[in-house]
DRENTI-474309 format. One record per residue (C-alpha): residue in one letter; x, y, z. Coordinates in steps of 0.05 Angstrom, whole numbers, padded with zeros to 5 digits, always signed. Layout:
N
aXYZ
...
This chain:
983
m+01417+02193+02270
l+01432+02167+02195
a+01367+02198+02143
e+01341+02148+02120
t+01302+02143+02053
k+01223+02127+02063
w+01225+02087+01997
q+01170+02085+01943
a+01214+02064+01888
s+01215+01988+01860
w+01281+01942+01843
i+01287+01950+01775
w+01328+01908+01718
g+01333+01889+01642
g+01343+01818+01592
e+01318+01767+01607
e+01381+01741+01666
a+01379+01757+01727
s+01451+01752+01733
t+01500+01752+01673
r+01569+01755+01679
n+01601+01823+01678
e+01545+01861+01646
w+01553+01933+01648
r+01475+01963+01641
c+01452+02027+01628
f+01393+02074+01665
y+01354+02138+01640
k+01293+02178+01666
s+01276+02237+01632
i+01233+02287+01685
e+01201+02350+01692
v+01232+02385+01760
p+01176+02445+01797
e+01206+02514+01786
s+01185+02524+01850
g+01162+02497+01920
w+01231+02456+01931
d+01287+02481+01967
e+01337+02413+01977
a+01338+02346+01917
i+01368+02279+01956
v+01384+02224+01903
s+01376+02158+01939
i+01407+02102+01916
t+01436+02035+01913
a+01450+01977+01866
d+01480+01908+01857
s+01531+01903+01842
r+01562+01982+01835
f+01535+02045+01798
v+01556+02101+01776
i+01498+02162+01777
y+01500+02230+01723
i+01441+02284+01734
n+01442+02314+01664
g+01512+02292+01646
v+01547+02309+01709
q+01580+02250+01745
c+01550+02250+01819
g+01567+02195+01853
r+01591+02130+01857
g+01571+02064+01899
p+01538+02034+01943
v+01591+02019+01994
r+01602+01952+02002
s+01555+01907+02052
w+01531+01846+02065
p+01458+01839+02020
s+01417+01829+02086
e+01446+01896+02095
q+01446+01934+02027
r+01463+02004+02040
y+01446+02071+01997
a+01469+02128+01982
r+01440+02198+01995
l+01472+02248+01947
d+01459+02321+01942
v+01435+02328+01878
g+01399+02398+01882
h+01453+02431+01849
l+01445+02404+01795
l+01376+02402+01776
k+01343+02458+01717
r+01275+02486+01746
g+01218+02481+01709
q+01253+02448+01664
p+01266+02366+01628
n+01312+02338+01675
s+01356+02273+01646
i+01378+02219+01710
a+01429+02168+01686
v+01455+02110+01711
l+01520+02063+01698
v+01513+02000+01731
t+01561+01944+01733
h+01539+01866+01764
f+01584+01821+01762
g+01561+01754+01772
v+01607+01738+01809
s+01630+01734+01891
t+01688+01758+01888
f+01725+01789+01962
q+01690+01845+01975
y+01605+01815+01943
l+01561+01760+01945
l+01538+01742+01889
g+01455+01766+01881
r+01421+01784+01824
g+01427+01856+01775
g+01387+01911+01804
l+01380+01986+01813
l+01343+02019+01858
a+01345+02104+01854
q+01295+02144+01879
l+01302+02224+01873
e+01265+02261+01922
l+01258+02342+01931
t+01248+02371+01997
a+01220+02446+02032
g+01226+02435+02110
e+01192+02383+02131
s+01150+02361+02079
s+01174+02330+02018
i+01150+02292+01935
v+01173+02236+01909
a+01208+02264+01834
a+01231+02196+01798
k+01230+02127+01828
t+01262+02074+01793
d+01201+02030+01754
a+01185+01999+01686
s+01183+02073+01662
w+01250+02066+01657
m+01292+02062+01598
t+01348+02015+01600
a+01409+01977+01554
v+01456+01937+01555
h+01531+01988+01546
g+01546+01967+01478
a+01622+01991+01491
h+01641+01946+01554
e+01664+01873+01528
r+01635+01815+01565
r+01686+01773+01561
v+01739+01806+01599
s+01788+01768+01648
r+01775+01781+01726
m+01820+01827+01751
s+01836+01778+01812
c+01797+01728+01847
q+01792+01771+01900
l+01756+01830+01847
g+01724+01834+01796
f+01736+01848+01718
s+01783+01874+01687
e+01765+01929+01623
q+01756+01933+01552
f+01720+02000+01517
d+01706+02000+01448
s+01685+02072+01437
r+01654+02056+01369
n+01604+02020+01389
w+01558+02068+01437
d+01537+02134+01441
e+01579+02178+01489
d+01517+02218+01496
w+01475+02168+01518
i+01487+02197+01591
l+01445+02259+01575
k+01382+02218+01536
a+01362+02149+01517
g+01378+02123+01455
s+01324+02107+01404
a+01356+02045+01380
p+01327+01966+01390
e+01385+01957+01450
w+01333+01999+01483
s+01276+01968+01523
n+01227+01988+01592
a+01261+01967+01657
h+01225+01901+01686
v+01217+01902+01762
v+01249+01854+01802
a+01229+01861+01872
a+01197+01911+01914
a+01235+01949+01971
g+01258+01923+02024
t+01249+01849+02001
e+01291+01788+01988
p+01349+01783+01966
w+01358+01855+01983
p+01310+01855+02060
a+01346+01908+02107
l+01363+01973+02058
l+01409+02021+02100
p+01433+02088+02089
a+01508+02094+02083
d+01546+02105+02151
i+01611+02141+02120
p+01616+02203+02077
p+01637+02197+02005
l+01708+02189+01985
t+01742+02241+01952
e+01765+02247+01883
e+01828+02285+01868
t+01851+02296+01796
l+01931+02275+01806
w+01962+02286+01747
p+02032+02250+01731
v+02102+02278+01731
r+02133+02244+01677
v+02140+02205+01624
e+02187+02145+01649
s+02208+02103+01585
l+02187+02105+01505
k+02199+02034+01467
k+02176+02004+01386
v+02149+01939+01412
k+02125+01879+01371
p+02059+01840+01396
v+02067+01764+01401
s+02010+01737+01349
w+01958+01713+01402
t+01945+01723+01477
g+01878+01697+01522
h+01853+01683+01590
f+01808+01634+01611
d+01764+01620+01676
i+01791+01552+01684
r+01756+01552+01755
n+01685+01583+01736
a+01690+01527+01677
m+01706+01465+01712
v+01653+01476+01772
p+01607+01529+01738
e+01578+01536+01815
s+01641+01566+01835
k+01609+01628+01810
f+01570+01631+01876
h+01633+01636+01933
a+01693+01651+01927
n+01731+01595+01964
q+01792+01560+01933
t+01762+01515+01892
s+01804+01441+01860
f+01787+01418+01798
a+01823+01362+01756
g+01824+01369+01671
y+01851+01404+01619
a+01835+01461+01566
a+01853+01444+01500
v+01856+01475+01424
i+01885+01454+01356
i+01928+01505+01329
r+01933+01499+01252
a+01984+01519+01226
s+01985+01548+01146
e+02059+01512+01142
e+02116+01480+01186
a+02152+01547+01236
g+02175+01548+01304
a+02136+01578+01357
t+02133+01608+01423
i+02078+01585+01474
g+02074+01624+01534
y+02032+01633+01608
a+02033+01666+01664
g+02001+01707+01729
g+02018+01642+01774
f+01951+01606+01771
g+01958+01552+01816
a+01924+01495+01780
f+01982+01501+01721
v+02020+01422+01722
s+02046+01415+01655
l+02030+01423+01584
g+02029+01381+01514
l+02038+01390+01446
n+02030+01333+01386
g+02020+01284+01457
k+02084+01297+01481
r+02090+01332+01550
y+02134+01386+01584
m+02127+01406+01655
p+02142+01469+01683
d+02227+01461+01692
e+02231+01449+01623
l+02203+01515+01609
t+02241+01579+01605
g+02236+01639+01630
e+02233+01674+01711
e+02173+01650+01751
p+02118+01657+01743
q+02126+01672+01668
r+02133+01610+01638
y+02162+01594+01561
l+02162+01539+01518
d+02208+01543+01437
v+02170+01484+01402
q+02157+01472+01327
l+02101+01468+01294
h+02094+01421+01247
q+02039+01443+01177
g+01967+01431+01191
d+01937+01413+01258
n+01976+01410+01330
v+01939+01391+01391
l+01957+01440+01452
w+01934+01420+01519
f+01938+01447+01586
e+01938+01409+01646
t+01906+01442+01693
t+01896+01403+01775
g+01896+01447+01832
g+01859+01494+01870
d+01846+01564+01842
h+01808+01625+01872
g+01784+01657+01813
g+01845+01688+01783
g+01853+01640+01720
l+01886+01621+01668
h+01936+01674+01617
i+01975+01643+01552
g+01998+01667+01492
i+02023+01633+01426
d+02075+01670+01387
c+02090+01650+01315
a+02117+01686+01252
k+02079+01645+01203
p+01995+01639+01210
f+01954+01596+01242
e+01892+01590+01263
l+01859+01569+01326
v+01803+01511+01312
s+01767+01468+01363
l+01771+01395+01373
l+01700+01383+01387
t+01683+01409+01315
g+01740+01415+01275
k+01730+01494+01269
p+01755+01562+01279
e+01702+01580+01347
r+01687+01638+01382
s+01708+01601+01448
p+01756+01554+01400
f+01785+01500+01462
t+01758+01450+01499
l+01749+01434+01564
v+01761+01363+01582
g+01737+01344+01656
p+01732+01353+01704
f+01752+01284+01731
a+01745+01307+01803
s+01726+01379+01837
m+01734+01394+01909
v+01715+01464+01957
h+01756+01479+02003
i+01730+01509+02070
d+01793+01521+02125
h+01755+01522+02187
q+01699+01469+02162
e+01721+01395+02177
n+01728+01353+02108
d+01739+01283+02103
s+01743+01283+02035
p+01800+01214+01995
l+01816+01275+01947
l+01856+01316+02006
q+01917+01272+02000
y+01930+01273+01933
r+01962+01347+01894
g+01929+01395+01878
f+01882+01389+01929
g+01907+01391+02004
g+01958+01325+01996
d+02021+01313+01960
k+01998+01241+01943
e+02002+01244+01866
l+01938+01220+01833
d+01921+01157+01818
a+01873+01109+01799
e+01843+01116+01859
a+01835+01191+01855
f+01778+01190+01813
d+01730+01148+01752
h+01750+01148+01687
f+01833+01161+01712
d+01854+01123+01652
s+01837+01170+01601
y+01865+01223+01655
l+01929+01202+01630
a+01912+01167+01565
f+01890+01241+01540
r+01972+01268+01546
g+01980+01230+01487
t+01929+01260+01438
q+01951+01280+01384
s+01898+01294+01333
l+01828+01295+01329
e+01814+01226+01303
q+01861+01213+01373
f+01809+01259+01408
a+01754+01220+01396
p+01744+01175+01465
y+01747+01236+01500
r+01677+01266+01473
s+01643+01241+01518
l+01691+01278+01574
a+01690+01338+01530
k+01658+01401+01516
p+01666+01472+01495
f+01706+01525+01530
p+01643+01574+01559
e+01648+01627+01508
e+01638+01679+01570
l+01699+01652+01613
a+01745+01657+01565
a+01766+01736+01550
v+01775+01759+01476
s+01845+01770+01493
s+01898+01777+01558
v+01917+01851+01554
f+01963+01831+01614
m+02001+01785+01568
s+01998+01830+01511
c+02031+01873+01561
i+02084+01839+01592
w+02099+01793+01540
k+02127+01819+01464
r+02162+01799+01404
s+02210+01846+01402
s+02221+01915+01436
e+02264+01972+01429
s+02280+02029+01464
c+02281+02109+01447
p+02296+02159+01476
v+02238+02195+01510
p+02219+02263+01467
s+02213+02332+01501
k+02157+02357+01469
m+02112+02284+01489
q+02125+02309+01564
n+02064+02343+01556
i+02021+02277+01560
v+02040+02297+01637
i+02030+02369+01636
p+01971+02403+01653
g+01966+02452+01587
p+01934+02451+01528
v+01995+02426+01494
p+01983+02353+01471
g+02040+02303+01470
i+02052+02265+01404
i+02053+02194+01398
p+02104+02174+01348
n+02079+02139+01315
d+02122+02071+01262
e+02069+02021+01220
d+02109+01970+01224
t+02105+01966+01307
d+02074+01993+01367
t+02083+02050+01417
e+02101+02031+01491
f+02107+02083+01541
i+02117+02089+01606
i+02081+02150+01654
d+02105+02151+01732
f+02053+02191+01775
g+02110+02203+01824
k+02072+02156+01882
e+02029+02101+01901
r+01951+02114+01868
s+01892+02097+01881
g+01837+02109+01841
y+01814+02117+01766
i+01838+02136+01704
r+01823+02189+01655
f+01852+02213+01591
e+01839+02255+01531
i+01867+02232+01467
d+01857+02251+01381
a+01866+02192+01351
a+01838+02152+01281
a+01780+02103+01287
g+01802+02040+01305
t+01866+02054+01336
v+01881+02015+01412
i+01906+02043+01479
d+01925+01982+01526
f+01932+02016+01601
y+01966+01973+01646
g+01977+02008+01718
f+02051+01970+01764
e+02076+01998+01833
y+02149+01984+01822
m+02206+01993+01775
r+02283+02006+01786
d+02334+02013+01730
g+02288+01990+01677
w+02270+01931+01715
r+02195+01921+01718
q+02154+01886+01775
d+02098+01862+01735
t+02030+01859+01777
y+02029+01766+01772
g+01963+01753+01798
l+01925+01826+01777
d+01898+01844+01716
n+01917+01919+01723
v+01898+01933+01654
l+01844+01981+01610
r+01833+01963+01538
y+01804+02037+01497
t+01791+02032+01431
c+01779+02106+01395
r+01730+02123+01353
e+01753+02188+01308
g+01773+02246+01340
r+01791+02288+01393
q+01756+02246+01451
s+01768+02222+01534
y+01753+02170+01572
e+01733+02157+01654
s+01739+02098+01671
p+01686+02060+01726
v+01737+02016+01759
r+01789+02022+01823
r+01861+02004+01809
g+01914+02024+01855
f+01990+02029+01813
r+02041+02081+01808
y+02061+02079+01737
l+02022+02069+01676
m+02055+02029+01612
v+02011+02058+01556
t+02012+02015+01494
v+01984+02061+01426
r+01964+01983+01383
g+01943+01994+01307
a+01942+02076+01300
s+01943+02096+01231
r+01958+02182+01249
p+02004+02195+01308
a+01950+02210+01379
k+01957+02261+01400
l+01944+02250+01477
y+01916+02313+01518
g+01935+02285+01594
v+01930+02221+01632
q+01905+02228+01706
v+01880+02192+01755
i+01825+02212+01791
q+01849+02191+01864
s+01790+02160+01916
h+01794+02145+01982
y+01762+02163+02051
p+01757+02224+02071
v+01807+02246+02133
a+01855+02306+02148
e+01918+02308+02166
i+01918+02324+02236
g+01975+02287+02259
r+02036+02310+02243
f+02110+02274+02266
h+02183+02319+02246
s+02246+02308+02277
s+02324+02310+02291
d+02327+02246+02243
p+02307+02252+02173
l+02303+02183+02159
l+02246+02173+02219
n+02217+02231+02179
d+02205+02197+02113
i+02190+02126+02151
w+02132+02177+02190
e+02108+02200+02115
i+02098+02136+02071
s+02063+02103+02127
k+02011+02168+02140
y+02010+02167+02066
t+02003+02085+02053
t+01946+02087+02106
k+01905+02139+02076
l+01923+02091+02013
c+01882+02047+02052
m+01829+02072+02065
e+01770+02065+02015
d+01698+02049+02039
t+01732+02011+02093
f+01808+01996+02115
v+01835+01962+02052
d+01897+01909+02052
c+01918+01953+01996
p+01895+01988+01939
a+01921+01952+01878
y+01920+01870+01885
e+01859+01856+01934
q+01828+01915+01955
a+01791+01877+02012
f+01784+01898+02076
w+01816+01840+02127
v+01799+01839+02194
g+01862+01826+02234
d+01903+01873+02181
s+01842+01939+02208
r+01868+01932+02289
n+01925+01966+02269
e+01917+02007+02220
a+01857+02027+02258
l+01908+02048+02311
v+01963+02085+02251
n+01893+02120+02231
y+01871+02138+02306
y+01944+02170+02317
v+01955+02214+02238
f+01882+02218+02222
g+01838+02212+02281
e+01782+02178+02247
a+01734+02143+02282
d+01669+02134+02236
i+01711+02072+02193
v+01737+02040+02245
k+01661+02038+02279
r+01634+02017+02209
c+01690+01959+02197
l+01687+01938+02268
k+01603+01921+02246
l+01617+01885+02189
v+01643+01822+02214
p+01590+01782+02260
g+01555+01794+02187
s+01593+01744+02169
k+01568+01692+02235
h+01528+01647+02181
q+01588+01640+02145
s+01611+01609+02207
p+01588+01627+02292
l+01679+01636+02286
y+01669+01698+02238
a+01706+01702+02172
d+01774+01741+02169
q+01768+01783+02102
v+01677+01808+02095
p+01642+01822+02068
s+01665+01767+02017
g+01641+01707+01988
w+01708+01671+02010
s+01684+01641+02075
s+01748+01627+02108
v+01775+01639+02184
i+01836+01665+02209
p+01828+01660+02287
n+01876+01712+02308
w+01833+01751+02255
t+01778+01744+02289
f+01820+01762+02361
f+01842+01819+02327
w+01775+01849+02312
a+01752+01838+02389
i+01818+01876+02419
a+01801+01938+02362
v+01731+01932+02399
l+01759+01957+02464
e+01807+01997+02435
y+01756+02034+02396
v+01713+02041+02444
g+01777+02062+02497
r+01791+02117+02442
t+01719+02155+02434
g+01689+02131+02497
d+01624+02104+02466
r+01599+02060+02509
q+01529+02059+02480
f+01574+02030+02419
a+01601+01975+02467
a+01536+01956+02493
e+01513+01951+02424
i+01559+01900+02403
w+01583+01866+02468
p+01541+01811+02443
d+01559+01793+02376
v+01628+01797+02415
r+01607+01745+02462
f+01575+01701+02408
t+01641+01686+02382
l+01677+01679+02437
d+01640+01636+02468
h+01643+01587+02407
y+01718+01593+02398
l+01716+01562+02479
q+01675+01513+02451
k+01747+01495+02416
l+01783+01477+02478
d+01816+01411+02482
e+01827+01366+02539
r+01888+01405+02560
g+01857+01467+02553
l+01887+01488+02494
l+01856+01524+02433
f+01852+01465+02382
i+01827+01494+02329
r+01814+01489+02240
g+01834+01547+02205
w+01869+01584+02172
n+01916+01593+02233
l+01957+01649+02197
l+02003+01695+02244
d+02064+01726+02192
w+02081+01714+02123
a+02141+01671+02135
p+02162+01603+02149
i+02129+01593+02218
d+02104+01517+02228
q+02025+01541+02233
p+01993+01495+02213
g+01913+01494+02194
n+01902+01438+02239
g+01929+01442+02319
v+01940+01472+02372
v+01987+01540+02347
t+02018+01579+02404
h+02010+01643+02379
q+01940+01640+02368
n+01935+01616+02443
a+01972+01673+02470
i+01930+01712+02430
f+01869+01690+02442
a+01883+01699+02524
q+01899+01765+02514
t+01819+01768+02476
l+01792+01733+02518
r+01818+01789+02572
a+01800+01840+02530
a+01722+01812+02540
a+01723+01825+02604
e+01739+01896+02598
l+01695+01899+02550
s+01636+01875+02589
a+01653+01931+02637
l+01643+01976+02587
a+01587+01964+02551
g+01552+01945+02627
a+01547+01872+02618
e+01593+01851+02661
e+01573+01787+02697
q+01568+01769+02631
g+01645+01782+02629
a+01668+01751+02688
s+01681+01683+02659
f+01730+01705+02598
a+01782+01740+02662
k+01778+01663+02677
a+01780+01623+02621
s+01850+01670+02591
q+01875+01657+02657
d+01862+01573+02654
l+01891+01586+02575
i+01953+01613+02594
d+01962+01565+02641
a+01959+01507+02593
i+02002+01543+02550
n+02054+01541+02602
l+02041+01480+02615
h+02051+01450+02547
l+02079+01492+02499
w+02151+01507+02529
s+02211+01479+02514
d+02254+01474+02571
d+02312+01456+02516
k+02305+01513+02477
q+02280+01558+02523
a+02226+01576+02486
y+02152+01562+02461
l+02146+01527+02405
d+02097+01544+02356
c+02056+01488+02352
i+02030+01413+02367
h+02016+01378+02305
a+01940+01350+02299
d+01969+01286+02306
g+02004+01308+02376
t+02085+01308+02347
r+02103+01373+02380
s+02137+01427+02324
e+02206+01427+02316
t+02206+01502+02296
f+02213+01558+02344
s+02203+01626+02325
m+02208+01702+02341
q+02143+01710+02320
t+02107+01662+02374
q+02156+01677+02431
v+02145+01760+02414
i+02060+01737+02415
a+02066+01698+02487
f+02118+01753+02508
l+02065+01813+02498
n+02003+01788+02519
g+02014+01763+02583
v+02042+01692+02568
a+02104+01693+02586
s+02123+01704+02666
g+02180+01711+02712
l+02240+01681+02681
r+02207+01655+02619
r+02194+01741+02611
e+02260+01763+02629
t+02285+01705+02576
i+02242+01734+02520
a+02257+01801+02531
s+02327+01792+02527
y+02309+01750+02445
l+02282+01824+02442
d+02346+01853+02432
s+02386+01790+02398
p+02333+01749+02368
p+02373+01673+02358
e+02405+01656+02293
d+02359+01590+02291
f+02295+01618+02306
v+02257+01635+02243
q+02258+01716+02246
i+02193+01760+02236
g+02169+01760+02158
s+02132+01825+02155
p+02122+01894+02175
f+02057+01879+02207
m+02081+01827+02252
a+02136+01889+02278
f+02068+01917+02297
f+02076+01865+02349
y+02141+01870+02365
y+02142+01936+02370
e+02091+01928+02421
a+02140+01892+02465
l+02187+01944+02457
a+02172+01996+02485
s+02124+01948+02545
e+02202+01946+02557
g+02219+02013+02544
k+02271+01971+02494
f+02265+02054+02449
m+02330+02049+02414
v+02325+01973+02383
m+02243+01995+02362
l+02275+02055+02324
d+02332+02020+02299
n+02295+01961+02278
m+02261+02014+02243
r+02305+02057+02205
k+02331+01988+02176
h+02279+01954+02161
f+02238+02018+02137
g+02298+02054+02118
e+02303+02000+02060
m+02238+02010+02034
i+02260+02085+02024
e+02329+02067+01990
y+02289+02036+01959
e+02254+02094+01924
a+02183+02071+01958
t+02126+02123+01975
t+02084+02073+02013
c+02101+02011+02054
w+02114+01946+02025
e+02078+01889+02043
m+02129+01845+02067
y+02208+01842+02079
p+02252+01818+02021
n+02281+01746+02034
f+02223+01708+02049
k+02180+01666+01991
e+02119+01655+02024
n+02064+01703+01987
r+02106+01722+01919
a+02106+01707+01862
n+02179+01701+01853
p+02225+01692+01918
n+02274+01753+01886
l+02222+01806+01892
l+02225+01844+01946
t+02157+01834+01967
r+02087+01838+01929
s+02045+01900+01947
h+02086+01954+01948
c+02031+01993+01993
h+01998+01958+02037
a+01966+01996+02103
w+01991+01923+02154
s+02051+01951+02149
a+02038+02027+02172
a+02066+02023+02244
p+02115+02073+02245
g+02055+02122+02234
y+02040+02105+02309
f+02086+02090+02348
l+02125+02149+02328
g+02072+02188+02364
a+02055+02146+02412
y+02123+02134+02443
v+02172+02188+02406
l+02122+02252+02407
g+02094+02211+02473
v+02037+02210+02483
t+01975+02161+02500
g+01910+02159+02525
t+01889+02143+02599
a+01812+02156+02599
d+01758+02130+02556
g+01752+02181+02511
w+01820+02201+02511
q+01791+02264+02576
k+01852+02256+02601
v+01928+02247+02556
r+01998+02226+02579
v+02052+02250+02544
s+02116+02219+02559
p+02165+02226+02505
q+02221+02179+02489
p+02279+02208+02451
g+02323+02153+02441
d+02376+02184+02401
l+02336+02237+02377
k+02363+02311+02394
w+02285+02344+02379
a+02216+02323+02359
r+02152+02353+02351
g+02094+02336+02330
a+02012+02332+02339
v+01962+02265+02361
p+01899+02281+02330
l+01837+02275+02396
p+01774+02236+02397
d+01713+02296+02398
g+01763+02336+02354
g+01832+02384+02358
r+01904+02362+02371
v+01952+02349+02417
d+02017+02397+02396
v+02090+02366+02419
s+02154+02398+02424
w+02213+02371+02453
r+02282+02395+02453
i+02349+02361+02480
e+02400+02417+02496
d+02470+02392+02534
t+02498+02440+02587
g+02562+02392+02587
a+02536+02391+02668
e+02481+02359+02644
k+02426+02335+02590
l+02365+02383+02608
f+02296+02368+02566
h+02240+02411+02543
l+02185+02393+02529
e+02122+02436+02510
v+02060+02415+02503
r+01996+02447+02476
a+01923+02415+02480
p+01844+02443+02480
r+01838+02472+02549
d+01781+02410+02577
i+01830+02357+02565
e+01871+02335+02619
v+01947+02341+02614
e+01991+02288+02645
l+02077+02322+02622
a+02141+02272+02636
a+02201+02275+02621
p+02244+02211+02603
q+02283+02188+02658
g+02360+02203+02664
y+02334+02279+02653
c+02335+02343+02681
s+02261+02367+02642
s+02225+02437+02632
l+02154+02425+02625
h+02099+02470+02594
r+02029+02464+02586
l+01998+02513+02547
e+01917+02516+02528
i+01886+02521+02464
């Protein structure tokens, strides 16, 4: 049982607004701690949205772990070693309140809850608790008007160290910014009705240094950059959710030029609602712009005086926003169309003429759905929305006077939704760039030592250099620098570069801007980021800056590297290593898809991630935590959401099915039948609701995000999708097994029958005799798909749908996929492909496939597994990119399969009290390694093939704890020498 806090503290906040966008708020309390009478000190703390806590100036915790607001988690931190007995002690907390929903957080209100208890044996006293005596102030250095990092995450970071006293963590300031906090709720009341202790240990924090300064350039910035949260401006209530939202309208501004001049207008980031831009009444379509998608530019001629610029923003967006820039060698200013004057937010919003929220699992009969940007492919027309004539006519606006008819449709672009600048745009788009050799002494930046790297300084240019951390990293940027006041340091993290080419993180604003105060200073960002490379740009330096080092505080779930794999094939060894490391980086307070772009707990991804984790780390608590989070989404849909806890209400049915299968796999791995009994009602609840979606043919006919793989398979958002039906059939069988383990076998009996009925329906309706394969789907209008994919065949084979001659036919496709079938597009799908191959004993095919696809990653010097294979256009900013994310745990399949099949270790009884070791060598000559056991300990395996000429002898040695029953088996075709040793 987890220790729980008996709360006396109250939720507190400051200011007059319950929820302010991107608010950074400081809280402070000074307390006297008794000299004696206590042995242990525990601080319990949580916040909405995130906190960092300091005791006597020492950072001692971050949090909270992600949770549903209805079950808010709090940390319990041991801080006794940081307290000064018999003296005043300071407690300081920095709280970030997002003020918007993300893919990890649902918008509530700002709040901090904390309580310090001193204990001696069974007795305890509350030494501090949040109440109205605490002091609070908005942190003056954190700029609120910044871009979202991505639609999945919170905000990028701009920090001006001149605007706040860094010693606030030791003493609250006396400036008027500080005032008493006010109580906003009692503990255990709305909007946080239940408080639960964190169910995992704190994440690790390890300081890691870079390995080299990779490059150096002199650069000149473009004249102006900006970022606009168009979605929230068009539809203000969209801050309460993270759903895809479509809208129609414009963002417009006057460029007031001092003289006639050439200029360049640019945008980047893959903003999905961008349609066109216009200048002085002329409309420009994307294909008229230059540059490589999604970074596009338009060269224009500004005339002296006012030039009307607009961006047509009609389409859907989750909240990423629009990054734009303007470059001109002559002076200009941006002026509001509404006032004719420069404003803090000079852009004008025209519209929205229409808007709509998309929820993929709900019926929607809006006529807007037929139009481009709203879900269809029909061009907008007069039937789409009111004022359509004004929508079209606005494009011709060339002056303030011509804007007059549209004033009733316009409003100032909200200041808080317009960033003061786009640091991302400034980092990827420069007016000029000149490469320079890296001075040897500049490499001191990456060397742990007292000698700084001196950053070259040129009064006419900024200095840009790229630091390589050697591997993908995930955590918090820290640096120390000596610089002149006002020097600006921009940090931009990205994942991949080769031969001087850089893959920019379109869709991820992975930046930090730090403005220096005078002298030597250090900073540690509280924002988690993932990257391998850091571009550092020093701007406006009046003297050379001295950089004493840049580090990342790498943070992930605490695991020991118990699993091992080593073999006669160095390539497979490298592949196993990147699979292990990828999995580690994607273990935070839940499994996450990737440490950079999203940091989201995708439910379906985590089933495969859990299996890899079992074989490389053996950790179970994080799996249990992830499984328990999923049913919390039932308020969004009884079908359960595909990423949780999230403001995006979205259902990928396969992800829910994988969750139910993962529950059975967890119970089988751990033997935890109590957990099976606890979660069984949640499994039964959602599967009962899915069974209601069977049509008159007995097939699952469902509206949702019917995804399996990032590839051009036919998987429509409404209809009968074959792979989904097959996985549902397997899930129903798994549920029947789980019910028995949960002590509810009678409740699960009907699921076994439903599974067989579904299999029969699939074979009756979804098989093509002509193609000798299962078609991808039947569309909602009854049209049978003409697409056939390896994904569908693999899933039908793996999940027991195909039998007899059909199974034999598909088995042949596993070796030689038909060329006209859609091929597997991601390492995630390869996991299921490998499961199918293993079930048929096709281990050489599996190893060769690993060598081909994961070997390509190694060839490109990958240190982690890519999200996708190259040569597909799906889910990447440009089809020419190798992948989007370069670190994606759904892709780490070799970490599981090399342990389960090449080492050959599998559990054969609940809790792995019985283990079978049956290695499958393929073309390897030897292999050795270890697989963790659920309750501690491991199984060590070492095998070697000896060719005596007359025969091949398979030597196998296994070490395992004496209380584990081990069955040894040699592969077919070998004489064997099998030895089991006890430890």
